[in-house]
Structures are given as C-alpha cells and as structure tokens.
N, C-alpha and C positions, 0 to 999 in steps of 0.2 A: 258473515264479512268482518265485522269490528274484532270478533275475538281471534277471528285469523290473522290478520292484521297487527295484533297484537303479539303472538304467537311468535311471529317471523320476526319481528323486531326483537324479542328476547333471544332468540338462539343468533340470529346477525351479530346482537353485543358482545355473548359467549364466544362463538367464532372468532369476533376481531380481537378481545382480549387474550384467546387461546393464541391467534396466531404473530401477533403484535412484538414486533421485535424491539428491545430493551437497548436504546442507546448509551454508550460509554463513552465515557473522556478521560482516558490513563494521561500518565507521564512517567517518564523513562529517562532511565541516564546511561551513559554507556560505560561508567564506573562511578563508583565510590567514593575509591582512594583515589588520589590526586596527589602531584607534587608540584608544589609551585613553578610557575610556567611552562604547568603542562595545561595540552588542550582535552577538551572533553564532550559529548554531545549529548542534550536534553533534546527529547522530543516529548512532544504533544500531541497525542490521536484520540481521534473520535471518531467515530464509525455510524456518522449521517452529516447532514445536512445542518448546516451549523452556521451559527452569525452572531456579533455583539462577544468578537473574543478580546479579553481583559488579559493581559499577558502579567505572569507575577514576576515578585521581586528578585534579581539576583543579585541580591547585596551583598557583600566580597567577592565577586566575581567580577572579570571583564567579559565582556559579550564581544567578540571576534566577528561574529557572523550571524544572522537571524533577523527575523523569522524567512525560514526559508522554507516554501509550501509547496506539497507533495499531494498530488491526489491517486486514488487507487480505486478500479472498481472491477467487483468480482461477479460473474452471474454464474451461479449454480442451479442445475431445474427448472430454470427460469425468472430465478430471484437472485436480482440485482443488487448487491450493497455494495456502497460509497466508502472509503475509508479515506480523511484528510488526514493530513500530518504536517506537524508544524515546528523545524528543528532549530536549535539555536548553537554554534558551537563559542564554548564558552574559557575561561582559561585563568587558573588559580591564581591567586596575586602573594597571598601570607597565608602562612601558617596556624593549624586553627579548624574548628569546628563552625560550618556554615550551614545555611540553608533555604536551598530555593524553594521560595512559595508558591502558591496557590495559583493555577491560572485557573478562568472561570469562562463560561462562552454558555452561548442561549443554543439549544438542542430539541427541535420539536415540542417550542412551547415551554422549557423545564430549561431552570439553570443548573448547568452540570458544573463544578470544582473538583480540581484533580487537590490529590492529597500532597503537602511537602514532602520534599526531599533532602533527607541529611549528607554533606559531603563533608568527609576529612580531607585537609590540606596539608598534607608534611611536606619537609625540605624538602628540594628538590633545586633547581639550577636554578642560579640568580634572576630575577626581571627586572632588566632597562627600567630606569625611569622612567624613560619617553614612553613609555608602552603601559604606562600604569595608569585603568582608570581612574578617574578623581572619586575618591570617595565622598561622603555624606558630609566630613567634618573636615577636611584636609583642606580646602580651597576657600572653606566660606568669607577668610578676612580681604582674600586678593580683589581691588576695587576690580570691578566694569568698565571693561573700555570700548570704546564705539572700534565697531572693522575695520573704519576709515582710515582708521589711525593707521595702521598697521597691512588695510589693501594691497599695500605693493610687496611687501614683504611676504603673508602669507594670506592663500587664498586656495581653492576648489576648483574644480571643472567636472563637469560630466561630459566623457569622451563618448562617442560613435565611432564602430567604422564604416559604416552610413547612415543617410538620412532618408537616401529616396530607396524602398524593400516592396515586397510585393506578397500580399496576407500569409502568413505562416512561413516567412524565409526568416532565416534566422539572424540574427545582428548581435554585438561584442556589445556592450557600455560599462566603461572603467568610471567610477568615482575617482577622479588624480587629485592631489593634494600638491601643492605647493610651497615653499617654504626657501627664508633664507634666513629662520631663526631659529633657537634652538626650541624644541618643543615639553616642557615639564608632564604636561598628561593633558588627558583628553577625555572625552565621553559624548556619546552619541545620543542628539534632544529628538530628531525623526529623523526615520526611516522612509526611502519613498514606499509611494504604496503602488506605482507602477500599473495602474486600471489602465487595463485595454490588452494585456501583455501576459501571455503563460510566459513565468520567468524561474531560471535555475540557477543558483548561486554557483561561481567557479572556487572549487577549495581547494586552495593554493597549499602545499605539500610544506612549504615552509612552515615554523613554530612564527615566525617574527617577520615585520613589514622590511621589504627587500626596499631600499634607496637606489635612486643613480642620478647622474649628475643633467640637467636638460637644459638648454639657452631660449631663451624668451624675449624676446625684440632685443635681442644683444646682452642679456642679463643673466647671470647662471643660476636654477632654484637645483637646491633638492627636492627630487620628487619619485610620491610613494603612493601605488595603487591601491586607496581604502579599500574598496569592492567591486569587485567583479562579477557581470551577470550576463547570463545568456538571455535573450529577448526572443519573443515569437509573436505578432502581432496576429490578434485572434480576431481583427476584420480592417476593415480596409478606411481609410480616411486619414486626418490631422490626428496624431496619437502624439500625447504631450509622455515625456519621461521626465517624473517628480523631482525637485532637487533633494540631496541629504545635506540635513543640517546636521552642526557639532557644534563643541566647545571646545577651545584650545585655550590653555594656559603655557603664554610664550613668556621665555625668559630675557628681554632686551636690554640693550644696551645705553645708559643713561649719562648726559654730562657730568662731570663732578672738576672741584675746584682743589681739589687734594691730590696735592703731588704727586704723594706717593700711589694712590689710584689711579690717576692716570699712569705711571708708571707700568703700575703692571694690569693696564689692561681697560683699567675704568672702572666703576659699578653697576650693579644691573638690578633688574625689579622683576615682579614677574606681574602680568597683566592678563586678564581672561576678555578672550576675543570670540564673540560668536560667529561661523561663517558658515555659509551655504551656498552651492552650486546655483547653476542659474538653469532654468527651465530647457529640453532640447524639444524640437519639434519632428517628431519621426512624421515623413509622409508615407501612407501605406495603400498600395495600388489594388485594385481586385481581382483576383484572377481574371482570365482572360476566358471567354464563353467558345471563340473559336477553336475549335480542333482538342475543343475536349473529351478526352473517352466515356464509355457508359462505363467503365469499371473504374474511375477515378472517385476516389474516397476521399485525400484530402491532405496525400502527402506532399511534400514539398523539398526540395533538395537533387543530389544524385542518388541515385541506389541501384542496387542487384539483388536477385532475386534468384533462390535454390532449392529446388523439392527432391526429398527422396523418401521412401519408405525400408522396413529393416526385412520385408521378407515379398516375397511374389506370388508364392506358394503355402496353403494355411489350408487350416479343415474348418466348418461351419464351428461357429461360435466360438471361435482362436481370438487373440488379440490380435491389431496391428496397428504398429505405429508408421503414421503419416507426418512427418516433419518440412515446415516451409520456414527459410532463413533468408530475412532480408537485410542487407548488409548496404553501409553506404553513411551520409553524412545529412544531416540536416533535424523534422520534427520528427523523430525515427519516435521518440516516446512520444507520442500525440498520435501514433497510428492506430487504423479502427481496426478491428474484428475483417480477417479476411472473406470477401466472398468467395468459399472455395464450395462444389459440387461434386458429392456423393454418390454415388450408385442407388437406388432404393430399400435394396437389402443389407443397408450396411447400417450396422447402428451406429451414429455419432456421438462424442462426448464433447461438453467445452474444451477448446485448447487451454493444455498450458505454456503460459506465453511466459518468458526469460529474456530479459535486455541484458546486455553486455556492453555496455555505453561511457562513452568518457569526455566529458566534460574539461573545453581548454580553451585557451586565447581566439582557436581558431573556429571555435562551434561544437558542437555534440557530434559525435560522428563512433560509431562502433554496430551489432547488431542487435537483433529481436528475434529471436525465435517461439515460432508457431508447433505444439508439438500435441496430434489430434491424434487420437487415440479412437480405434476403429473396430466395430467385430461385427463383421459378414454372417447374416443368419443362414442361411441356407448356399445349398452347391449351385456351384455356376461360374464360368468364365466372367469376368467384370472387366470394365476400363475405367479408371480413373483419370477424369480429363484434365490438360492443361490448365494450370491455375494463372489468370492475368494479373499484372499489378500495372498501375500508372499509377506517374507522379509528375510532378511538373518542374523541369529546374529552371530557376530563377536567373543564371548566367547565360540561358539560351532565350528565355524567356518562351520557352515551348512543351508540351507534353509529350512523353514517353510510355510506350506502352512495354512491359513484359513479360515475357511468355516460358513459365514455366515448364519440366517433362513432364507427357504421361505419363500413366503406368499401365499394365494388366496384368491383373490378380488371377490368378486360378484358385479357388475352392471344391477341394476335395469335400465330402461326406462326413459329416463330423456324426457322434455318439451320441446326441441328445436329440438333434433335428424332429421337429412335432409339427405339426399343422398347426402353422402359426398365419393370419392375415397378414400380409409387408401392406405399407403404403407408401408412395413415394413422394418425395418432400415437397413437388410441386402441388401446394394447395394439399395435401394428403388424401389423394387420389391414385385410380388404377389402381384398386380393389382387385386380389388374386389372392382365391383362395388356394392351399397348397393339400395335395393329397388327397384332396376328395375332389368329386363335381356338386356343383350345388342341388342341395337337394329339393324336389319337388314340395310348391307351395300350395297348402289344399287351404281350399276357400271354406268356412264353415256359416250356418245360417246366421246372423245378428241380430235375433230376436231375441232378447238377454230376459225378457220378461214376460209372463201371463198376462192375460186382460184379467182387471183386477186388482194385481197384486202392485201393489206402491212402495216405494220406500221410504218416503216419509211419514214419519208417525213409529216405525218401525222400531224393532228390538236395534238393529248395525245405527240407525239415525241417531238414535237417544245415546248410544255407547260412545259414536265418534263424536257427538258432542261433551262423553265425557272427559275423554280421552286427554282435549286441549287441556283443561288446568290441572293433570293429574301428569301431565308433560309440565307443561311450565313450573310446576312447584319440583319437579325433579330436577329440572333444568338450575334452578336458582339453589337448591341442598347442595348441587354437584359443583357449582361455579363457587359455593363457601368453603365447601372441602379443597377445592383447585388453591382456593390462596391459603388456607391457612397449610395447606401438604407445604405445598412451593415458598412460604414463607423463613423455611431456616435453607439458605442457599447453601450451606454446609454439609445440609443433608440429601439433599436435592442432586449437587455433582455426586456424592457419594454414591447415590442410588442411581444416575445416570451414566457412571463409569463406565459399566459393563458394555451400554449400549453404544458410545462415543470408539469404544476399543475395538468393537465390531465395525463397526466403518473403518477405521484403518486396516482392521485386517483385511476386508474386505477389497479396499486398494492392493493392498501388499497382494492379495493372490491373483487381481487384475494385474499386478507387474510378475507375478510369478508367472502367469500363462504368457507373459510378452518374452519371457527371458530377460527381462531388466533387472539383473544381480543387485546390483546397487540401491537402483528405488526398493527393490524388496525389502533388504535388510532396514532401510531407512524408515518403511509404513510400517515393518513393526517394531523397530527401537523405538518411532513417535507416540503407535499404537500404546506399549507398556508402560514406556513413562509418562504418557499424557492419564492413562490408567488410576495409575500409583496416585498420580499431582491428585485428580477428583475426588479417591474411594477416600485417603489417608488425609485431606487438607492440608496439604504440601505445595507452596511455590516451585511452578517448575524448576524456578532457577535455582531453589536451594535441596535439588535431588541430588545424592550423589549416595554412593553404595552404602556407607555407616548409618546415613538417615533413613533409607530406602527398610536396610532391616531391622532399624532399632525399633522404629514404627512398626513393623510388621508384628515383631515379639510383644509389643505392647501391648497386639491384639490376638495375640496368643495363636498368630500362623506360627507351625513346627519349623521346624530347621532344615528341616530334609527340604521343605516348598522356597525356604528362602532362599538356599543354596542354587535351589532348580533356577529363580528366579535372576539370580546376577549371575550365573555362569551363562544364563542365555545372553542376558544383556551383554554380557564383556563379550561373546561373541558375535552378536548383532555389530560392536561397535568395530571390532575387528576387521567385519567381512566389510565396512563404509570405506575402507583403506585397505587393505590386500585382500586377495583371494582366500577363501575357504574350500578345502578340497575334504574333512575328514569326516563331514556330516552336511545330508541334502538339505534343497533348500525345503522342500516339502516337508522333511522331520521339522526343521524349525520350526514353520509356520504352524503342524501340529503342537509340539511342545510349546507355542507363547497361547495359542486355543486352550489347551489342558491348564497353565499355566492360570491364567486367567480366569475360568471355571474354577480350579482347586478353591484358591485367595477367594472368591465369591461363599462357596459352601463354607470355609473354617471362618471366616468374618461373619 
C-alpha cells in the first residue's frame, strides 16, 4: 500500500511539472524613437496573479498618466488565464538616449523583473517650461516652503460628478488644479490607490494641459484638470477617493526697494510647494433585491441588445456564427459571459469578445460583441431560443430585461455524419445513440477463478510488484530527459513551431468553412509569421521580407521555396484589405500547409 502511494505521488509530481504554466512579466513600448514633446506608452504585463509591484525609474521622461491598470481573462477549453497590464503615458523632455529601468513584481512566489528599455529622444517640438517635470538636480537648491503660504493661490481638489451612487454605477473623478501663480515645474509624489473601485483613466487627445479661468468665491483662478478617471464602485458602503499629492515649483513676486525693479514689475523667486487634494467620500448603495431577475449578472447602466446569425440553413458539421451585440453606457467592460442556451446537438466554442468603447467625461459608452462559433453535428430542424439580458438602470432605480430574437435553423445531412453519442448541455444527460439500436446486454457467469487457484504468490503477483519500481525509475529518467530537452528555449520554440502553426491553420480552416474571408487570411498570415518567428528565433516585431529571406537562405532553404513563401505572405497581406479573386481560399490554405512542410523538410 505504501509503495502504491509512493508511485502515485511521483506521477502527480511529474504531471504538475508537465502542465504548469510559466508566469511571464514583460515590458513593451509603443515606439523606441520619439521627439521632444511627443507622447508614447509603456506597458508592463503579467499573465497571472501578482502582488508587490515596484514601478521602474522613468528618469529623463515626464509621466503624464499612469499606472493605468487593465485586466483581461481568456478561457480556452476550460483553462482560464488572467492577464494584468499596467500602462503609463510618458513624454520626452530633452534630446538624448534614456533608459526606462526594470519593474519588479511577485507572482506565484517568484520575483520577476522586466528588461530595461532604451528610448532615443530626437528633436521635436519645444516643450514649455511649465510642463517639464522636475529633474533629479534641476531644483534641488530651491528652498522648501510650507504650502500654507500659498494655499490661497495654489491648491488642488478632487471633484466628482456625484457622491451618492449604486454599486457598479459609473462616476467621473477629476483632480483639478487651481492656481494664481506661474508654475515652473512639477512632479507627482503619490498616485491614488482608489481601493474599492474599478477605474480607467480618460486619455485626452490633446498633448498639452488645457487651462481655463474659473471664479472661486469671487476670485479668478487658472484651472486645469490634471487627471481624469472613470470609477465603478465594486461593493456597497462608504468608499474613500484617495488624495493626489504633487510638488510644484511656483514663481512668486517678492517686494523690492529698487525703483528700477518696481518699475519693471518687481523681483521674483521660485518656491517649492507640496500640494495635496482632500479625500472624498462616495456613498455606495447596494443593488436592490426587489425585482431582480434571474438573468441579471451585474450589468449597471443603460443598454440595448441585438442578436444575429450568418445563415439559417447549412449542412451537418458546417460552422455557424451566432453574434450578440450589447450597446449602451455603463460598466460595459465588466460584463460577464452571456447565459446562452443552444441545442444539445450543437458544439459550442467559447465566444470571441470584442469591445468598441469610448472613455469620456460622460463615462464609458460603446458596444461589446460576442461571436459564438457553433457546429451542428446532426441533421434536423433546431431552434435557438431568444437570449435574455438584464441590467439595472441607476437613473430609474429599476431592473430591465431585454430579449433578443430567436432563430430557426435547418440542418441538412452532412457528408461526414457518423454514429456519435450526443449529450445535452443540461448535465450531459439525455443520451442518444444515433443510427443504431442499443445492443443486447449479455450476462455471464461471474465466477472468475476455480477452487484452489489463488492470485497471491503467483507469477502475476510478483510481476505487478516489480512493475512499480520499474515504472518509478522510468518516470524519473523521463523527467530528467524532459528538463534537459526543454532547457534550450530556442530549440524548444523551433521544435514546436510546426505544431503552433498547425493550430493557426486549423482556425483558418474553420473560418474557411464559415466563409469569413478576412479572418481566414488573418489566421493564415499569423500562422506563417508565428511559425517563422519560432523556427528562425527572430522576434515577431522584427520580421520583414528581407529578414525572412536572409534567415532562410542562411539555413540552406531553396530560392524557389523562399519565393513561394514571400508570395503567399504578400497575398495574405493584400487580401486583408482588398478582395482577391485570382486564387481560391482553399488553394491558399493548401499552399500554406505545403510551404511549412517543405521548410521543415529542408531545415
């Protein structure tokens, strides 16, 4: 019994190692060469649960916005992957080459660090002095002054459009600066955590901070919105909007006894002032239980829903696209997967979710698209029942339920139908054996041994005892071989390049069956480019015609095969933007498969 448990532990350990997912923490930028005064974005992404994030050093750049957090979840064949991204909007201040330092994070008990990124700043437009962030040594000699001395001339407020909201209802937060003095430079001391809120920054299309004049208690101030954010309360109760802290260098006038200076407006000095907005309390009410429908999954706002299909008649084993569009304003990015019910004989894939959303001072509005790929497996007439979608409208304080259209689908007999056991979605019951009757169950005598014949002490008994240690030793040797084989990442990627390309081609074949031309060519293009990136050990972003041709020729791939590959890539690229009629999609699919097989054989 102990030997059995030991063998089971070894197998579980080997399985855990084989199926564990590597957590990666990466950094990327929208561009590596920028001009002075030009904005660009830096993203830090980790594919798993993370904590203890330490931001990098942005020396040489002005941080205009960030960190802006976004989370996405992908579910494929029941395996869910969570990806967290932190983005910053930076601006180049002066010319030269600068390095964005490494960021660190703790994920799955491991400390992960990103690689430093080099950015070249070239001459662009002039950066106004009052927009430059305080450098490490530019204002160190300016004496620090209490904010109380300039509290009436320079202060900051956190302004929200509403303080009493429902859970999940959106509200807009502005950190607003009021000033009556000239600002030489500034820096952000601490960004608000905004705990208890799901938040997303409003990115202004204008690069410069826009100032306007506002009267406060009869006094005119220059006012600017430093940071604008849309908030969604995640739970009920009193939630606190954290303060934003900044340090400004203000140029203020000082009295002078010199008549010349008085004539020309007096003298000035620069003073360092620390400014912090006051916290704001948001009273969040829970969603009412009265009238809450069963189909409600957390949507708060005002929405419309529409459903459509791309065909009403098809053959068994052909693909059908069922599309749902949810449009409106509210927590549209937080919507959960729709509760769809399809016929039992329909094979359903996880939906492809696409957002077309705009963030503005009025909140989040736009559309979310759910595209379900369905494959009916058998002949017959089927009905796709209407979809119910419920939401809570905070303006009226009521729940609403929307119902989409239902569809009748006629499925003709396909060419590859076979005797398949179909299961319904409701608990995988209602077993149906198609094409055959249930076979007769024959009973047999359950006397498996004769008197006097015992298994204990027999040859089979000792053989089973010996199999355990042999299997354990084999598992140990296999584990060492697997570690050694996978230690060279470049060879692993090259070895698996064909399998990964085959997955893209399989998706392309599904799009071909669905007659989705654009998606078909995109999958072919991604499959070829992903295969070449892994096979040739070249970054995906660095691949172009010249690089691909040079790398393949260096590996003794024939000129004719290289030409076929480049022609196919050009065809796919052109077909993504304009219709192609001189060659069929099936022929393009076969050419892509043949090119990958020929490259594998020659390399």
